[in-house]
C-alpha positions as CSV (number, residue, x, y, z in Angstrom):
1,M,0.0,-0.4,0.2
2,S,1.3,3.4,-0.9
3,E,1.3,6.1,1.7
4,D,-1.0,8.3,-0.2
5,E,-3.4,5.1,0.0
6,A,-3.1,4.4,3.5
7,K,-3.7,8.3,3.5
8,S,-7.0,7.6,1.7
9,V,-8.1,4.7,4.9
10,P,-9.8,6.0,7.8
11,P,-8.1,5.8,11.1
12,T,-10.3,2.6,12.7
13,R,-10.7,3.0,16.4
14,E,-8.4,1.1,17.7
15,Q,-6.4,3.3,16.1
16,I,-7.7,6.3,18.0
17,L,-6.9,4.8,20.6
18,V,-3.3,3.7,20.8
19,A,-2.7,7.1,19.8
20,L,-4.7,8.8,22.6
21,H,-3.3,5.6,25.6
22,T,0.3,7.8,25.1
23,V,-1.6,10.9,26.8
24,R,-1.0,11.0,30.1
25,D,-3.0,12.9,33.1
26,P,0.4,14.3,34.2
27,E,-1.7,14.2,38.4
28,V,-2.4,10.4,38.2
29,G,-0.1,9.3,36.1
30,F,-1.9,7.4,33.6
31,D,-3.3,7.8,30.3
32,V,-6.8,9.0,29.4
33,V,-7.8,5.4,27.8
34,D,-6.2,3.7,30.9
35,L,-8.0,6.3,33.1
36,G,-11.7,6.1,31.9
37,L,-11.5,9.2,30.6
38,I,-12.7,9.0,26.8
39,Y,-16.3,8.9,27.1
40,G,-16.5,8.3,23.1
41,I,-15.3,8.2,19.3
42,E,-16.9,9.3,16.1
43,I,-15.4,9.1,13.1
44,A,-16.5,11.1,10.0
45,E,-17.4,8.4,6.7
46,D,-13.6,9.1,5.3
47,G,-12.4,9.4,8.0
48,T,-10.7,12.6,8.0
49,N,-12.9,14.6,10.8
50,I,-12.6,12.7,14.2
51,K,-15.2,13.4,17.6
52,I,-13.8,12.2,20.3
53,K,-16.3,12.8,23.7
54,M,-13.8,13.1,26.8
55,T,-13.5,14.6,30.2
56,L,-10.7,14.8,33.1
57,T,-11.3,13.5,37.1
58,T,-12.2,17.1,38.2
59,P,-13.4,20.4,36.9
60,Y,-11.3,22.4,38.5
61,C,-7.7,20.1,36.4
62,P,-4.7,21.6,36.6
63,Y,-3.9,20.0,33.3
64,G,-7.1,19.8,31.4
65,Q,-6.3,22.3,28.5
66,Q,-2.2,20.4,28.5
67,M,-4.8,16.6,27.7
68,V,-7.0,18.3,25.7
69,D,-4.2,19.4,23.5
70,S,-2.2,16.7,23.6
71,A,-5.0,14.3,23.1
72,R,-6.2,16.5,20.0
73,T,-2.6,16.6,19.2
74,A,-2.1,12.2,19.3
75,V,-4.9,11.7,17.1
76,G,-4.6,15.0,14.7
77,A,-1.7,12.7,13.6
78,L,-3.1,10.0,12.2
79,P,-2.7,9.4,8.3
80,G,-5.7,11.1,7.1
81,V,-6.7,13.4,10.3
82,K,-7.6,16.7,8.8
83,A,-9.2,18.5,12.7
84,V,-10.7,16.3,15.6
85,D,-12.9,18.1,17.5
86,I,-12.9,17.4,21.5
87,D,-15.8,17.0,23.4
88,L,-15.5,17.6,27.2
89,V,-17.7,16.8,29.2
90,W,-18.5,16.1,32.7
91,E,-21.8,14.0,32.6
92,P,-21.5,11.6,34.0
93,A,-19.5,12.7,36.3
94,W,-15.8,10.6,36.0
95,D,-15.5,7.7,38.7
96,P,-12.3,5.5,39.0
97,R,-13.8,2.4,40.6
98,T,-16.0,2.0,38.2
99,M,-13.8,3.6,34.6
100,A,-10.6,3.1,35.5
101,S,-9.3,0.2,33.7
102,D,-7.6,-2.9,36.0
103,A,-4.7,-1.8,35.9
104,V,-5.1,1.4,37.4
105,K,-8.0,0.4,40.2
106,D,-5.2,-1.9,41.2
107,T,-2.3,0.8,41.2
108,L,-4.6,3.7,43.2
109,G,-6.6,0.7,46.1
110,L,-9.5,0.5,44.7
111,W,-10.7,-2.5,45.1
């Protein structure tokens, strides 16, 4: 597959999640996927526009804008992606006991 052909193939949800695994919350040291901060991913039919619904550990997170910008940059670097819209939401409220990965729960002692 040529580079141009690769750019025309829309990214998959899995590829987007892999990119988002690189975005860490500096306060807790885990990535936004394992923390359960990603609530939804919408991929335009042509794959050029991605919409991500995400939250933060708290509305007062001092690194919130940095994390949103990092998520936009990480997903925007995928081949063929032209625009990434991050919809920052607060409902449902983030709860690590039900939303975080088992590894995060284990490290934070949430069992």
